N, C-alpha and C positions, 0 to 999 in steps of 0.2 A: 454532504455530497453523496448521491446515491450511486448504485452500480451502473446507472445509465449514463453517468457523466464520463468524459466530457461530451458535450453536445456541440456538433459543428454549427457554424453560423453562415449566413450569406456572405459571399465575397464583397468587399468594398468596391466602389466604382473604380478605384485605382487597380485593385487586383483583377477585376474583370477586364480592364483594358489590357493589362499585361498578358492575361491568358489569351485574349483574342489577337494581340499582336504576335505572340508566339505562334498561334495557329496560322495567321497570315504569313508569317515568315516561313513556316513549314510548307505551306502551299506553294509559295514562291520557289522554295528549294526543290520541291517536287517538279514544278514546271521546268525549272532549269535542268534538273536531272533528265527529264524526259526529252527535252530538246536536244541535248548533246548525246545522250545514250543511244537514242534511236536514229542517229545519223547512218545512212546506208553504208558508209565505208567501214563501219564497225560490225556489220553483220557477219557472224561466223557460220558454223554448220547449220543448215536450215532447221533441222529437227531440234538440235540443242538450243539454238537461238529462240525458236518458238517456245520451247518449254521454259526457258529463262524469262522470256517476256511474260508468259502467263504468271509465273511466280512473282515477278517484280510488280506487275500490275495489281495482282491480288494484295501483295504486301503494301503497296502505296494506297490502295483503296481501303485497306484495313486501318492504316494510319489515319487516313482522312476520316474514317468512321469514328475512331477513338476521339480525334480532335473535335469532331462534330458534337460528340457527347460530353465534351469538356467545356463547351463554349457558353453555356447559359446556366451555370449552377444556381439552383434555387432551393432554399430551405424554408418550408412553410412554417409560419407561426401557429401555435396551437391556440385556437380561439377559446374564449371563456364558454363554459357549458351553460347554456340557458334553458335547456329542456332535457328531460330524461328519455332514454331509449331502452327498450327491452332488448336484451342481448342473449344470443345462444352461442355457446362455444362447443365446437365439434372436434373430436379427435377420433382416430381410427385404430383398429387392431387387426393385424393379419396373422393367420396361424403360423406359429414358429417364432414370433417375436418374443423377446424376454419379458417376463412378468415384471421384473424389477424396474425396467424402463417405463412401462406403461403406468405402473403404480406411482412412480415419481412424478410423471407428467400429470396424472389425474390429481394428485395432491397439490401440485403447483397451480393447476387450474382453479381448484377450489379455494386457493388462497388469494386469488385475484380480488381486489377491493371492490371493483364495480359490480353491482348486482347482475347476476347472469344465471343462465341455466346451462348445465353441462351435459353433453351427450357423448356417449361412447358408442361408436359405430363398429360393432364387433362382428367381423366376418366369420369367426369361428363359433359364435354363440357359446363361449367358454364358460362353464359353470363357476369357476373361480372368479372370473371377472363379473359375472352376474351378481354374485354375492357381494363382491367388493363395491359394485355400483350401488347396490341397495343399501349397504352400510354407509356409504359416503354421500348418499342423496344425489346420485348421478343417474340420469336417464340412460338405460341400456337399450340399444337398438341393434337388431340383427335382421338378416334377410335370408330367404331360402333360394331366391332366384338371383344368382350373381351375374350381373351384366355390367359392362362399362367400368369394370375394375374399381379404382378409388372413387371416380366420379359417381358411379352408380351407388356405391356405399354411402357417399355423402348425400346424394339426392334422396336415398331411402330415408335417411334421418330427417331431411328437410320436410318430408311429408308430415312429420309429427311436430317439428319445431314451429314456433309461432312468433319468435322474436323479430324485431325490426332490423336488427343487426346480427350478422352471423360471422363469428371468428372461426376459421378452420386452422387447426394446428396438427402438424405431424406428431405421431406418438413419441418421437424422440426429442421434441422441442419443449423445453421447460420455460414457461413464461414467467415474467416478473410480476409481482403483485400489482404494480401500477400500470400494467400493460394497457388496459382499456382507457385509463385516464388520459393518455396521450392520443388515443385513436378516436374515441366516440365523438368528441367535440367537432371533428371535421365533417361528420355526417349531418350537421345542422345546415350545410349547404345541400339542398335537395338534388343538385346535379351530380353529386359525388356518388359513384357506383361502388368503388372499393378504395381501401386505404392499405398500402403496403408498408411494411417495416423491414428493417435490416434482418437478413438471415445470417446469424452468427453461430459459432460452433465452440463447444467447450472441450472438444478433443483434438483441436487443430494442431497441437504440438505432440500428440502421442506417437505418431509415426511420420516418416517422410512422405508417404502417400497422403496422409491427412493434412500435413503441412502444405504440400503442393496443391492439393485440391482446394484448400481454403484460400491460398494465395491467389488462385485464379478468380476468386470472387471479390477480393478487396476493392479493386477499382470499380467493379460493376455495382456493388452496393454502396459505394461511396460517391464520387463525383458524377459517374455516369447516370445512376438512377436519380440523382439530384437534378441533373440537367433534363431528364425525362419529365420532371415536374413541370418545367417551363414548356416543353414540347407537347404535353398532353399525351405521353406515350409510356407511362409507368407500367412496368411489367408486373403482372400478378404472380406471386410465388406461393404455391399451395401449402408450403410448410407453415406459414404464419400470416395469412392474408385475411383481412376483414372486409366482408361484403355487405352492401345494403340488400336486404332480403327482396325488396321490390325489384332491384336490378337483376338479381339472379332469376327471379320469377319471369322477368321480361325475356329471358333467353332460354326458358325451359329448364332452369336449374344449372348446376355445375356441368360444364361441357366435358365430354369424354375424350379419351385419347392418351397417348403416351406422354404428351406434353399438355395435360389437361388444364393446367393453370394458365398457360399461354393461350390455349384455345378459348378458355373462358373470357380472358381479357379482350381478345380479338372480337368476340361476339358482343361484349358489353360496349366496346367502342363503336361497333356497328350500330347499336341502338342509341348512340349519342351520349352515353354515360361518361363521366369524367373520373379522374383518379387523383390520388394524393400519395406522395411518398414521404414518410416520416423517418429521417435518418437517425433513429435511435435503436440501440440494442435492447429490445424488450423481450426477447426470448433467445435461448441458445439451444442448438441441437447437435446432432452428430453428423460429421462429414465422413465420407468413405475413408476407412483407415487401411484397407488392403487393396492391392492392385485389382483383384477380382471384383470387389464391390465397386471400385471406381469405374472399371471397364463396363460393368452392367449398367451403372447409372448413365454413363456417357452414351452408350449404345441406345438406350431408351430415349434420351433427350435428342440425340442426333436424328434418329429415325422419326421421332415425333415432330421435331421442328421442320424437317424437310417435308413431311407429310402435310403439315399445315400450309406450308408455302405452295405446295402443288394443288391441294384439294380445297382448302378453305379460303385462302387469300384471294384467289380470282373471283370467288362468289361475293365477297364483301368489299371488294376494292372500291367500288363506286360510292360506298357509304362511309368511307373513312376520310379523315382530313389528310392533307398532303403530307404532313409530318408523320401520321400514322402509316400511311402507305409506304413512305421511305423507311420507317422504323422496321416494318415487318419484312422488308426486303433485305435490310442490313443484318438483322439478327441471325439468319441462317448462314451468313458468311463465316461466322466463327466455326461452324461444323464443316464447312467446305475446306477448312484448313487441312483436313485429312488427305484429300486428294492433292492439295498443293504440297504438303510435306512429301508425299510419295513421289511427285514430280521432282521435288528438290533432292531426294535421295538418288533418283535415277540420273540426274544431270552429271554428277561426277563419275558415276559408274559408266554411263555411255561415253562420256568424254574420254575416259581412260581406255575403254575398250576400243573405241573408234579412232583414238589419237587425234581428236578434233577439239576445237574450242568453241564455246557458244558465242563468244564476243571477242573480237580481234583487237580491241583497244588495250592499252597498257593497264595492268592491274592497279598500279599506283594512281593512274588517271581515273579509274573506276572508283577508287576510294575517295578521291577528291570530289567526285560527283555525288556519291552517296553519303559522304561524311556530314555535310550540313544537315541532311535530313535526319540522320541518326542523332546528331548532336542536339538538334531542335527537339526531337522526340525525348531525348534524355532530360533536357532542361525542363520541358513541359511536364514530363512524367513526375519528376521530383517536385516541381512547383505545385502540381495539382495534388500531391499527397498531403497537402495541408487540409484537404477535405476528406481524408480517409476517416473512418469512424473511430478508430482507436489508435493509440501511439504504436502498439506492437504490430500494426499492419504495414508500417513503413518499411522500405527496403527495395532490393532489386528483384525479388520474387523469382529467383533462378530456378528453384525446385519446381515451382508451378509451371514455368516455361518448359523445363525438361519433361515434366509429366505430360504436358500437352503434346509434345513431339512424339512421345512414346504411344500416345493414343491415336496416332494417325490412322491405323488400320481399323480402329473402332469407328471413328468418324466416317471413314471411307465406306465401311460396311453399312452404316446407316444410310449413306447416300445411295449406295447400290441397291439396298433393300427398297428404298423409295422408288428407284427407277423401275424395279421389277414388281413393286407392290407386294413385297414379302412382309408378312406380319412378324412383329416381335412381341412375345408375350409380356404383359404388364407384370413386373415383379417389383415390389417395393425395394428401395435401396437397403441392402443388408445393414442391420443395426449393431452387429457385434463384429469384432475383428478376429473371427475364428475361421474365416474362409481359408481353405488351402488352395493355393494357386495351381491350376493344372498346367502342365507344360504346353498344352496346345495353345494357351493364351499367349505364350511367349514366341511361338513359332514365326509369326510374321516379322517381329522385330529381329529375331535371330537370323532369319533368312536375309533381311536387308543388311545386317551386320556382316554376315559371311560373304555376301555378294560384294559388299564394299571392300572388304579385305582382299578378296580375290581380284577385284578390279585394280586395286592399288598395285598388287604384285605384278599382274599382267601389264598394266598400263605403263609402269615405270620401266619394266623390261623392254617394252616395245618402243616407247617414245619418252626419253628422259630429257625433259625440258623444264624451265621454271614454271611453265603453265601446267604441265602434268604434275609437278610437285605441288602446286597450289591446289589443283583438283584432288590430289591425293590427301592433302591436308583436310579438305572438306569431307572426303570419303571417310577418313579416319575419325574425324569428329562425329560424323553420323554413326559410324560403327560403335564408337564409345557410348553414344546415347543409347543405341539399341541394346548393347550388352549391359548397360546400367539397369535395364528392366529385370535382369536376373536378380540383382541385388534387391530390387523393390518387391520381388515376387514372394519372398519368404518372410513370414511374420517374425520368426525368431531373430533374424538379423535386421528386420525392418523397424523393430522397436528401438528407437535411438536411446531411450532412457535406459533400457536394459544393457545396451552396449556400453553406455557411459559408466554404469555401475560396476562393470567388470574391469574397467581400466585401472591402472595403479593410481594412487592418490596424486602424485606429482603431475601426471598427465591430466587428471580431472581438474586439478587446480589451474594448470596452464590453459586448459580448454575454457574454463569459466572466465578466466582473465581475458583470453582472446575474444570470447563472445561479448564480454562487457565492452572491450575496446571497439569491436565491430559495431555494436549497437550505438556506442558513443559517436563513432565516425559517421554512421548513417544519420544520426540526429544532427550532427554538425553539418553534414553535406546538405541535408534537407533544409536546415535553417539558412545555410549560405545561399543555396539556390533561390530560396524565397526572397532573400534580401537583395541578391545581385541579379535577379532575373532580367531587369532592363539592361544591365551592363552586358550580361551574357547574350541577350538578344542582339545588341549591337555587335558584339564579338562574333556571333554566328554570321551575320551579314558581311562583316568586314573580312572574316576569314574565307568565306565562300568566294567573295569577289576577288580577293588577293590570290588565293590558290588557283582559281580558274584562270586568272590572267597569266599565271606562271605555267600551268600545265596544259592549258587548252591548246590542242593541236591546231584548231581552226583559227584561233586568235593569234596569228603569227606576226601581226604588225609590230609587236614589241621585240621580236627576236633580233638581237644584235650580237654578232659573234665573228671572231676571226676564224676562218676555216681551219680545220685540223691540220691541213698540209701546208699552212703558212706559218713558218717559224721565224720569230723575231730574233735577229742575230744579236749576240752578246758582245761581239767585237766589231770594229768598223770594217765595212767592205772596202776593198782597195780598187781604185780605178786610176785611169791615166788619160791624159790628152797628149798624143804622141804623133805630131805631124812630121811628114818627110819633106815638106816644102812649106813655104809661107801661105798655107791655106787654113781653112777652119776645120778640116777633116783629119782625123787620126789615120795613120797608116796601119792598116791591119796586118800587113806583112811584117812590119817592124815589131808589132805587138806579138805576133806569132813567134818570132825569133826570141823575143824577151821571155815569153812563157816557157819555151822549150829550154832555154838556157838556165832559167831559175827554177824550173819545175814548179811553176805557179800558174795562176789563172787571174786575169783581170776581171773583176766583178762588174766594173763600170768602164765604159769607153766614151770619152767626152768628144763632142763635136760642136763647132760654132757655125750656126746657120743664120745668115742675115735675111731680113725680109726683102722680098723683091716684087716686081710687078706681077709675077705668077710663080707658083710653086714649081719645082723641078721634080716631078714624080719619078722620073727614070733615075736620075743621079742620086737624089736624096734618099729615095726609098730603097735603092739598091744598097747604099751604104748602111742604112739603118737595119735592113733585113739581114745583112751580113753580120752585123754586130749581134743582133738578137739570135741569129742562127748558131753562133759559136758559144752561146750560153752566157753572154754578157748583157748588161742593161745599158741601152744608149742614154746618155745625158746630153741634151741639146741646149746650148746657150742660144736663145732665140732673140736676135737683136732687131728691134723695130726701126730699121732704116727705111724711110718712106719716100724719099725724094725721087726714086726711080719709078714709082708707080705712075700710070697714066691718069689723066683726068683729075689733075690737082687744082684746077682753076677754082673750084668751089671751096678749097682749103687754103686760105691765105697763109703764106709762110711755110707750107709743107714742102715746097720745092727747095727750101733752105733748111729742112729738117727742124722746123719750128712747130711747136704745139702738137707734135705727133700723138701724144697720149690723149689729148683732148679729142682729136679727130677719130682716134681708135674707139674711144668711149661713145662717140656719137654714131658709130656704125658705118663709117666710110670704108672700112677695110674688111667688112664682114665676109665677103665672098672669099677673099684670100685666106682669112683665118679659118673659115669653115672648111675650105679645101685642104689646108694643112692639117686640121684636126682629123679630117677623114683619112688622110694619108697615115697619120699616127695610129688611128683606130685599126686600120687594116693590118698593122703589125701583129695585133692580137697578143702582144707581150708588153710587160711594163716598160715605161719610158719616163725618164726624169726630164721635165721641161723647166728650164731656167729662163723665164721670160723677162726681158728688159732688166737685165742684171745691173747692179750698181747704179740704180736709178738716181742716186744722190751724187754721183761722180760727174763733175763738170766737164770731163773729157768726152762724155757721151751726150748726144743731143736730146735723149729722152729724160734728161735731168732738168733741173731748174735753169741751167744754161740755155736750154732750148725753149724756154718759156713755159715749162710744165710745172705744175704745182703738185704738192702731195695729194690734194683732192683729185686732180686729173689722173695721177698714177693709180690711186685706189679705184676710181671709176673704170679706167681702162683695164686694170687687172681683173676686176669682177666681170666686166663685159666679155673679155676674152675667155675667162673661165666658164661663163654661162654658155658661150657658143660651143666650146668643147663638149660640155655636158649634153647639149642638145644634139650634137653630132655623134654622141655615143662613145666619145673617146675617154671612157672611164678607166682605161689602162694608163692614163697619164698621171704622174705624180708631180705636184707643183712645188717648185723650189724657188723660194722668195729670197733674193740675194741683195742685202744692203751693202754699201761701200764702207760707211762709217757707222759706229754704234749709235751716234747721236740721232741718226735718221730713223731708228727703229720705231719709236712711238708714233711719229707723224705719218709714216708710210705703210704701216702694217694694215693689210686689207681685211683682216678678220680671220678667225680660226677656221671657219668653214671653207676658206679659200686657199689654205696653205697646208701642205703636207710636210715640208721640210724648210728649215732656214738654211740657206746657202751662204757661205762666207768665203771671202777672198783673203787668204792668209799667205801673202807673199812677202818675203824679207828682202826689201830693196836696200837695206842698210849698207852692205858691202860696196854698193855702187858709189857711196859718198866717202869712202876711205875707211881705214882701220878704226875699229872701235865703234862704228855706227850700226853694227848688226843688231837687229831686234829679235829677241827669242819668240818662239811660237807662243809661249805662255803670256808674254807681254802683248803680242798682237791679239790674242784671243780674249784676254781679260776684260776689256771694255764691252765686248759683245756678250760675254757671259753674264755680266751684271745687267746689261740692258735687256737681255732676253727674259729675265725674271719678271718683266712687266707684261709679257705676252704669253698666251697659253701654249703655243707650239713649242715642243720640247726637242724634237728630233733635228739634228744638225748634220749638214753635209759640208765638209771643207771642199768647196768646188774648185778652188785653185790653191794648190799647196806647193811651195817651193822656196828656194833661196838662191840669191846671186852670190858671187864670190868665187874664191879658189876652190878646187876640189876638196881640200881639207876643211875649209870653212863650211862648204855645203854639207859635208859628211857630219861635222859636229852639230850643225843646226838641225839636220834631218833626224839624226839619232835622238837628240834631246827632245825634238818636237814629238816624235813617235812615242817616246816614253811618257811624255806629259799627257798625251791623249789617252794612252792605255791605262795610266795610273790614276788620272784625276777626272776624266771627262767621259763617262759612259753615255752621255747624251749624244756624242758624236757618232753617227751611224755609218759614215763613209768618208774616205780621204781620196781625193782625186789629184794625182800628181800632175803638175803643169810642166810636162816634159817637152818643152818647146825651146828651140834655138832661134826662133823667128819672131820674137816679140818686138815690134817696132813702136810700141807705146812707151816711149822712154820719158821718164819724168823730167821736168825742167832742171837744167844744170846736171843732168845725168852723165854727160860726157861720153855717151856711147851712141852708136847709130842703131844698134840692135842688141837686145838683151837675150842672154843664154841662160835658161832656167834648168837645163838638163842636169840630172844627178845620176849617180850609179843606181839603177833601179833596185839593186839588191838591198840597198839601205832601207827601202820602204817595204819591198815585197818579201825579202828573204835575208834579213840581217843576221849576222853571227853564225852563218852556216855556209860551208864551202859548197858551191853549187855543183861541183862535179859529182856525178852519181857514184863513182867509185869510192868516194870518201864518206858515203853515208852508210852507217851500219844498219843491217837488217834486224828486225825484232828477233830476239833469241828464241822465244817460244813459238814463233811462226815458222821461220826457216831453220829449225833445229837440225843438228847433225844426226839426231836420232832417226832411225829408219821410219818411214811413214808408209803404212799400208793403205793404199788407195783403193777405193771401191768405184769402179766406173759406172756411169749412168747406163741404163739399159739401152741396148742397140735397137730395140723396137721403137716405133714412133710414139712419142709422148706428146699428146695433144691436150694441153691443160688450159684451165681458165681460173682466174682468181675469184674465189667465192667468199664474199664478205658478210654474208648473213651469219649472225651469231657473234660477230666481232663487235664488242660494245653493245650487247643486246639491249641494255637498259635505255639506250638513247636511239635505238634503231626502230624503224617503223615496220620492219619485216620480222616475221616469226619463223625460225627454221624448225617448224614442227614436221612431223613425219609426212603429212599430206603435202606441205609445201616442198619438202625435199624430194618427195617422189615425183611431184610435178616438174621440178627443176631437173632432176637427174634423168627423167624420161626425155625431156627436150635436149639435154646434153647428148644423150645417145644418138638421137636423130641427127644432130649436127656434127657427129664424128668426134666429139670430145670424149676422152677416156680417162682424164685425170682432173681433180680439183685441187686447188691450193687454198688452204685455210690458215687464218692467222688468229691466234688467241681465241679459240672457240669456247673456252671455259666450260660451262656446264653442258654445252651442246656437242662436245667432242664425241661422246658415245653415239649420239644420234648420227652425226656426220659420218663417222667411220663405218658404223654398222649398215646404214642404208646405202652408203656409197658402195660397200661390198656387195649388197644385194643387187645392185644395178651394174656390177662389173666395173666400177670405177675405182681407180687408185687415188690415193690422197698424198699431197705434199704438205707436210707440217711446216708452217712458216713462222719464224720468230722475228719480232720487231724490237730493235734496240733504241731506247730513247736518244734522240739526237742532241739533247742538251746536257748529257752526262759528261762529267769531267773525268777522263780516264787516268789522270795523274793524281787526283786528290779524293775522288768519291769512292773510296775503298769499300765502305759499307754498302753503298748502293750497288756497286759492281758485284760484291759477294752475294747480295740478295738476288740480283738479277740472274747471276750464274746458277744459283740454287733453284730458282724458279724454272729456268730452262732445263736443267738436268732432271728436275722432278717431272716435267712434261715428257722428257725422253723416257724416263723410267715407266711412266704411266702408259705410254703409247707404243713402246718398242715392240710389244707382242701383237700388235694389231696387224692382221694379215693384209689389209688393204693399204697400209702405209708404204709409200714409194721411197721417199727420201726426206731429209731435213733441209731446211732452207733459211738463210738469213736475208730478209727481204729488202732492207734499206741500205743504201750505199753510205755507210758511216764515214768511210775513208774520205770521200769527197765532201760530204756535208760538214765535216769538222772545220773546213775552211770558212764556213759561215759563222763560226764561233771563236776562232783563234787565228792569230797572225803568226808569222814566222818570228823567232824560231820555235815559239810554243806550239805552233801547228805541227811541226815535225815531231816534237816530243809527244804530243797527243796521239799522233798517228802510230808512232812506235808503241806507245802504251796500249792503244786500242788493239793492235795486231798481236801484241804479247798476250793480252787478256783473251782475245778471240781464239788465238792459236791453242792456248791451254784448254779453253772451253771445248773446242772441237775434239781435242785429244781425249778429254774426259767423256764426251758424248760417244766417241768410238769405243771407249772402254765398256760402255753400257750396251751399245748397239753397234757392233763392228761390221755388220753386213749391209748397211744402208749408206748411200753417198750423202755428203754434206755439200751444199751449194751456197756460195756467197755471191751476193749481187753487187754489180758495179754499173754506174751510169755511163752510158756512151756519150762522153762529153770531151771537149778539147783537153788534152793532157792525160787521157786515159792510159795511153801506151807508156808514158813516162812514169805514171804511178805503178803500173804493173812491173816495170823494170826496176824502178827505184827501190821498191819494197819486196821484190822477188815474190810476188803474190802467187805465182804458179808453183813455187817451191814449198809452199806451206801445206798444212794438213787438209785444207779444203780440197774436195775431189773435183770440183768444177767451179767456173765463174759464170754467173748468169748476167747477161747484158740487159740493162734497162734501156729500151730503145724509145727515146722521146720523138716528138714530131720533128720532121725535117732531116733525120739521119738517113743518108743514102745507102742503097744496097751495096754500092762499091766500098763504102767505109766499113760496113759489117763484113764484107768478104775479105777485106785486107786484114781486119782483126782476126778473123778465123784462120786466115792463111798464116798469120804471124804466130798466133798462140795455139793453134791446133784444135783438136776435138774437145778439149777441156773448157772451151768457151762456147756457150750456148745462148739461145735467145730466151732470156729469163723473164722478160715482161715487154709486151708490145701491144699496140692498139690494132684494131681490126683493119683499119684503112692502111696502116703501115705494113701489116702482115700481108695483105692482099697484093701489095706492090712488090713484095720480095720474091726473088726466084726460089724455087724449091731447094736448090743447092745451098743457098744461104740459110734457109730455115732449118734444113737438116732434119734430124729425128726428134728434136726437142724444141718446143715453143710454148710459152704461156701467154694467153691473152689477158689483158689487164683486169677486166671486170665482167662478171656475169650479168648483173642487173644494175640499173641506175641506182646509185646510193640515195637513200632518203633517211637522213638522221635529223636530230633536233636542230642542229645548226650547220648542216652540210648537205649539199646535193651534188650529184654528178650525173652527167648525161652520156657517159661512155660505155654503158652496159649493152649487153646483147638483148636484154629484156627491158621493157619500159617500167614505169613505177607501179603499174598494175600487174606485172608479170607476163606481159604479152611479148612475143618475139618482135624485133625491130629489123630494119634493113641490115643492121650490123650482124644480126643472127643469120640472116640469109646469106650474106657475104661470107661469113666464116664457114657455114655449112657447105657452100660451094667450093671452098678451099680444101676442106678436110674430109669430105665424103663424096664418093662417086654417085651415090643416090641421094643427093641433097633434097630436102623437102621443098616442095614447090611453094614459093612465097606468094602471098595474096597480091593481086593486081590492084594495089592501092594507088590512088591518084596522087600526083604531086600537089601539094597545098601551100598556101601562103596566107599571110594575114594583112588585111588592109586596115591600118589604124586610122583614127579620126584626125583630120588635118585642122585641128583647133588649138587655141591657146589653152594651156593647162590651167584648170581651176580646181583646187582641192575640194573634194566632195561632189563635184559636178558629175553628171552621168554622161558617159561616152560609149559609142557603139563601135564594135569591132566586127568586121566582116570576113568570113572565110572565103578564100579564093581558090580556084582550080585553073589549070591550064586550059586555054581555049582551042588548042590544037594547031595554032599558028604561031606559037612562041610567046603569046601574050597571056594575060590572066583575066578571068571573069568571076563574078560573084557566084557562090554556090547557091543553088535553089533547093529548098527543102524536099521537094517532091522527087528530085533525082538521086537522093541519098540511097534509097532502097535499103539494103542490109547494112549499109555503112552508117556509122555514127561519128559525130564530131564532138570532141570533148575539149573544154577550155580549162585552163589553170593559170594561176598567178604565181610567178616566181619572184622571190625577193633576193636582192643582191646586197653584198656588203659594200663598203666604200671603195673596194678595189675591183668591183665587178664580178666577184665570185658568187655563185648561187648558194644561198644558205637556207632557204625555206620554200615550201610549196603549199599552195592551197588549191584544192580542186573546186572548180566553179560549175557553170551550167553546161548543158549540151545544146547542140543546134548550130545552124549556119551563122548565127549572130550572137554576140555577147554584149550585154549592157553592163558596164562596169563603172562604179563610183571611183573617181580618181583619188588614189591615196596621196598622203603627204609625201614629199620627196619622190615624185614620180620617176625620176631618173634612176632610182634604185629598185625599179621593178621591171619585169618583163611579162608579157602575156604569152602563154604557150597553147598551141592548138594541136590536137592529136586526131588523126583519122584512123578508124579501126573497123574491121569487120567482125570483131569479137575474138579473132585468132591472132592476126598480125596487126601491127600499128606503125604509124609514121608520124613524127612530130616536128614542128617548127616553132621557133621563138621569135618574138619581135619586141622592140621597145614600145612603151605605152603610147608614144607619139612619134610621128615621122622624124627622121634625122636626115 
């Protein structure tokens, strides 16, 4: 085996397929990246985004260029030599080059086996070299007229040389004895103009500069040049290139220039000559070992390459093949990297100085987009290293990459010199590592390093956000690269071998061991990538598709989430059916009295509404609205009695309540059902609908006793469900209520049609004598077993009660309640059947009417004396210790909830300085002087500082998890307490801080998780914890008020009195004002509790309707901008999703400032959906409408829009009708939309805007 081994071989067909599949994968990843990255909604600051686009486009083109040069690796076979050629070998000498080097090279040339004549082209006419040449039998050539630098020197010798083949060697390149044996046979093909071999180096490990410089050539002289074999674009490298003399003569000899070898090859290709690349190391030379030598070399090549592109390429373009044309455009791209690196350095610097971002997408999303490209490049790069020339060339080549970055200014200088046609003197690359680096060569890098550090310091001080931190990371990385040039600049420290020799032996031993391990790891990685490349290819595609489906903001069809403000209760809700007379409606007066007496609240109020010939909107809607308005959820038992309907002639038996379900499923009652669905939809609040309950109870005609089959029931249920969905009644929760457990399998209509299983658990036992009572556990057991066969898990006990004496009822109720709480978490609600007017007496019951009433305390408040005087207050809340109260300021506090920065990783808004300045400026115009922030995290500094710059004060809001157990979660409470106190310590010195605030009403919300008596104990524990926490806060910051929020709901007064809330350490109580709370109610609360009760959270419409006396000096509007999170939307902001003021903004400004900004005169708009049957994937057209001036609507015409624009968006809803995702669509008066699956869970939104203000409307996808 000779020194030239191992010799690379051609890739097998399988290997070539893998390479090309990897390339195709990379191209697809690039297309995917470009499609999503360049979406308009992600455009950041115009200048920064433009610079970023230039850098990314260059990087992607460079990747494509590399992959292009990997796609057709070809290794030519050396043909047998069938004829002899005369050969001349030329090398050069320039004054100042070391004698030892040239002597070594001349001796090696003379040792070449193949017959040849050696020429030394001596620019110095050196006497020593003349004598040496004479002694060695070498032709010494010199000249007196020195033109065209190296090329002129070579051409001068060619005038004397007569050989058919001409090998040109640099004086530092030492050839192998068999050099010509592998080269000359290729010239038997008369079309071959030159043959190139590998340019290898024997000093590549001497210094870091030498190592990095060599690393930059490994792939070029490996797979890239091998691919150029196939493309007919092999580069001529003057250090060791062999030419046909006839070819050189055809272009007038060796071409001049700074890149004379590239120039020569271009002219040879122009004349139609071909080339061969032999991937063998047949000579080794010197690579620049110092930073000075390297910079000189790269400046010469950069200037020369650009010069050829500008001056030579256009003249020969038409005579090149298309591959050659492409080749000579792509080659200068390498040196254009200097300009690109400069732009890359400037992006983080400018971003930090301007407090702007180039791209507004999530950084993680960017990584998901770019990741597949990087991974494909990684796999391809390691796979392709199989065709590197020698094993020691494998690796990551980090030093070479860093060295290229440090050479940015040299490349750029070559580019600029080309633009201004400034000449660079031709100097051969220094051949000895003795150059002393002048500091001036480091100044460009040091300047960028210093600028980067200054930008980091200034940028983080001015705008402290995750995005500025990311940009600071890039700037610091750039600075580290730049300062690394100092290390490379000095030969004493740059010689790694000397450094190692000075280290202690243990360190050297460990270093050698680590190096061996690293090399072994690289070998293992390379071999692994080679073997697993197809698997990795599939992995890249799968990972890209999977991650894009997860993180892609536009692909929102897969988003499924419960909105953040929807909390699943952990204990049953409590409800009641409580009629005052034998009707189906509960008496709200009686329920009010019950709640006051027991200090409780009915979560559900049950009503029984039979079907009739027409709905009674006035009566039924008034009752249902009253229930919803008091904070309870209506539960309607909707009984399909049909005999009273008109036009029953077409429905035989219906007049006798026969086959009602069949006729319902056939659509005979659609008008009534739709009318009732519309009535429920208008409530805009949740409703439990218990349709055709106890469908297997023969006492009801919608059972089998009325001629109805299970199939009829399922068809009727699904039909009614569909009509409700079409009517938009998505607020309805469907309660499916069997009578007996045996009916569950046959009558279940399907999981998609049922929200809750309703059960009737009434104990009739005492009606039949002593000992006949049936416990709740026994009543429920068969249902519990049967429900395991169906997917629906949530259960509502829709009728709960017992007959018997008061003692029997108490015993049964207490036991039932304990059974539910201890054993059945699937039961989400209990509705007490508190009726004394039940005339449905079982046979042999012996009673005319049944009385199910119990003492409500047994269900709602057991084990606690209901009298407030007997309930002890929390000791840490209303402590006897004196409390120092801090009153709220007497000046007007006009605040708004500001949620940007809250959960920033899932938020689509960036609270950067520019966005905050935009928002705070609009706030000032609207009369807002305070912002309330919650959990700002890393954005706290920005929010406080910039708010102060705009004269705004800040309310720091804390949010307490509503599911925490205040009796048992000691560790969680301690951690939460410390987190809050830490925030108090961090922010108490901020001058713009107004007061502290606890934003959610835990006291009321605990009822969603606990029943009495645990509820009372939880409330006491909560107030004890909160009271002590507030006292600790005041110990840190005793001059700012603390406000605790309470929801304005039924029972609020009782809560305040019961727990002596105004006697605690909180300085004020903020009222959360939901829809429907009257001004008189708020006035009564303020009159009763005084100035320490303020408007803590209110919507704009509610605020606008309140008298100034009620609003007082303090009010907080709920939300500044429509929320847009990954799984949550809101439409209650003063700004729309794009940050433009809405009518809410104008209304608030009119309330809070005398000089309210004039809102734009935007027209009222509406949406005309298509009146067609829904078909998934079908294209449907939506038309924008405006008022016609006479109370009607007409289509918008494009020509009348003027400065207005119409924007369409698609809104996705969760199963409960809450908006969870948004997708921006097209603009214009019409929208063409492909109908999504489950169209009832989408809405289309139309926005009209003049660029300043906007107005939006939403509509279902199809008419209702």
